[in-house]
C-alpha positions in Angstrom: 100.9 21.3 109.1 103.5 23.6 110.5 103.7 27.3 109.5 106.2 27.9 106.7 109.3 29.9 107.6 110.2 33.1 105.6 113.7 34.3 105.3 114.1 38.1 105.8 115.9 39.9 103.0 116.8 43.6 103.3 115.9 45.8 100.4 117.9 48.5 98.7 120.5 50.2 101.0 118.7 49.1 104.3 120.8 47.4 107.0 119.4 45.2 109.9 121.5 45.6 113.0 121.5 43.7 116.3 122.4 46.2 119.0 125.2 45.1 121.4 123.5 45.9 124.7 125.7 47.3 127.4 125.8 45.9 130.9 123.8 47.6 133.6 126.6 50.0 134.4 129.7 51.3 132.8 133.1 52.6 134.0 134.8 55.7 132.8 138.4 55.6 131.9 139.2 57.0 135.4 137.3 54.2 137.1 134.1 56.1 138.0 131.0 53.9 137.9 128.3 55.3 135.6 124.8 53.7 136.4 122.6 52.5 133.5 120.0 55.2 134.4 122.4 58.0 133.3 121.7 59.2 129.8 124.6 60.2 127.6 123.7 62.9 125.0 124.1 61.7 121.4 125.9 58.5 122.3 126.8 56.3 119.4 126.6 52.5 119.8 128.1 49.4 118.1 126.0 46.7 116.6 126.4 43.7 114.4 125.0 43.7 110.8 122.6 40.7 110.5 121.5 41.6 107.0 122.2 44.1 104.2 120.3 45.0 101.1 121.8 44.7 97.6 122.3 48.5 97.5 124.5 48.5 100.6 128.0 49.0 99.2 130.3 49.1 102.3 128.9 46.7 104.8 128.1 43.0 104.9 126.6 40.5 107.3 128.9 40.1 110.3 130.4 43.5 110.2 130.3 45.7 113.3 128.9 49.2 112.7 128.7 52.4 114.7 125.5 54.4 114.6 123.1 56.6 116.5 120.3 54.3 117.9 117.8 57.1 118.3 115.1 57.7 115.6 115.7 54.3 113.9 113.1 51.7 113.1 112.9 48.8 115.6 111.7 45.3 114.7 111.4 42.2 116.9 112.1 38.8 115.3 111.7 35.7 117.4 112.1 37.7 120.7 115.3 39.5 119.5 115.3 43.3 118.9 116.8 44.6 115.7 117.2 48.1 114.2 116.7 48.9 110.6 118.5 51.8 109.1 120.0 53.2 105.9 123.6 52.5 105.1 124.2 56.3 105.0 123.2 56.5 108.7 126.2 54.5 109.7 129.2 56.4 111.1 131.9 53.6 110.9 132.3 49.9 110.1 134.7 47.5 111.8 135.6 44.6 109.6 138.5 42.1 109.5 139.6 43.2 106.1 139.9 46.9 105.1 141.9 49.0 102.7 141.9 52.3 104.5 141.2 52.0 108.2 142.1 54.1 111.2 144.5 51.7 112.8 142.2 51.2 115.8 140.7 47.8 116.5 137.8 46.5 118.6 
């Protein structure tokens, strides 16, 4: 008999995010190649919300969020790495529908 599958549901204000991994190297706006081995201090990253608890008020599954990946909880599900954080640890949310955005788009 196959093992039963359990759907993951986030609790309270917790958000599960799949990090958008950057390529091996980046380019600065002036065209300088920055190798992947260079660490940028306090660099925020974008990720996609894969699940949000019922206490999360401003994000939903599918939104892109900006956050600090350091000091977050990591979890691996079916070989994919996710981060679990509180909604209050998010710095920005990018969604298709907004009432008061910045006018900048991804």
